[in-house]
C-alpha positions as CSV (number, residue, x, y, z in Angstrom):
1,X,107.8,114.6,90.5
2,X,109.4,112.5,93.3
3,X,106.5,113.0,95.7
4,X,104.1,112.7,93.4
5,X,105.2,109.3,92.2
6,X,105.8,108.3,96.2
7,X,101.8,109.5,96.7
8,X,100.7,107.7,93.7
9,X,102.6,104.1,94.6
10,X,101.5,104.8,98.6
11,X,97.7,105.3,97.5
12,X,98.0,102.2,95.0
13,X,99.4,100.2,97.8
14,X,97.3,100.9,100.7
15,X,93.9,101.0,98.2
16,X,94.4,98.0,96.7
17,X,92.8,95.6,99.5
18,X,89.8,97.7,99.7
19,X,89.2,97.8,95.8
20,X,89.9,93.8,95.7
21,X,87.2,93.3,98.4
22,X,84.9,95.8,96.3
23,X,85.6,93.5,93.3
24,X,84.9,90.4,94.7
25,X,81.6,91.9,96.6
26,X,80.6,93.1,93.3
27,X,80.9,89.8,91.3
28,X,78.3,88.5,89.2
29,X,77.7,85.4,91.1
30,X,79.2,85.9,94.3
31,X,76.2,85.3,96.8
32,X,78.8,86.1,100.0
33,X,79.6,88.8,102.4
34,X,82.2,90.9,102.8
35,X,83.1,89.1,106.2
36,X,83.0,85.9,104.5
37,X,85.5,87.0,101.9
38,X,87.7,88.3,103.9
39,X,87.9,85.0,106.1
40,X,88.3,83.2,102.8
41,X,91.3,85.0,101.8
42,X,92.7,85.3,105.2
43,X,92.3,81.0,105.3
44,X,93.6,80.7,101.7
45,X,97.0,79.5,100.9
46,X,98.3,82.7,100.1
47,X,96.7,84.4,102.9
48,X,97.1,88.2,103.2
49,X,99.1,88.2,100.0
50,X,96.1,87.3,98.2
51,X,95.2,90.9,98.9
52,X,98.1,92.4,96.4
53,X,96.7,90.4,93.2
54,X,97.4,92.1,90.8
55,X,99.3,95.1,92.4
56,X,101.9,95.5,89.8
57,X,99.6,96.0,86.7
58,X,97.5,98.8,89.3
59,X,100.7,100.5,90.5
60,X,101.5,100.4,86.6
61,X,97.9,102.0,85.7
62,X,97.0,103.8,88.8
63,X,100.2,104.9,89.3
64,X,100.9,106.9,85.7
65,X,97.3,108.4,86.3
66,X,97.9,109.6,89.8
67,X,101.3,110.7,88.8
68,X,100.3,112.7,86.0
69,X,97.7,114.2,87.7
70,X,99.7,115.6,90.4
71,X,102.6,116.7,88.1
72,X,99.5,118.8,86.1
73,X,98.1,120.2,89.4
74,X,101.6,121.7,90.1
75,X,102.3,122.6,86.8
76,X,99.0,124.5,86.3
77,X,99.0,125.9,90.1
78,X,102.7,127.7,89.3
79,X,101.3,128.8,86.2
80,X,98.6,130.9,87.5
81,X,101.1,132.2,90.1
82,X,99.8,130.6,93.2
83,X,102.0,129.7,95.7
84,X,102.9,126.1,96.9
85,X,101.5,124.9,100.4
86,X,103.4,125.9,103.5
87,X,105.4,128.3,101.7
88,X,105.5,132.4,103.4
């Protein structure tokens, strides 16, 4: 459970900046290119912190989903009698 939770937290934190850029790029009235958006973010008052706006909500949402998926995967794998990866 701990490793599933850690994996979900790390995947959420590392994918947050890319997902933010994707959302901004696909915004309805946005005509800016990705490079321009990155430049705007980096020169803004908050700088790099802007990439992590909404991370708490995302951790709750995505973290819960990923953790649950990994726990279910492990449970089903054991149910089928499949050994854990790396075991002899």
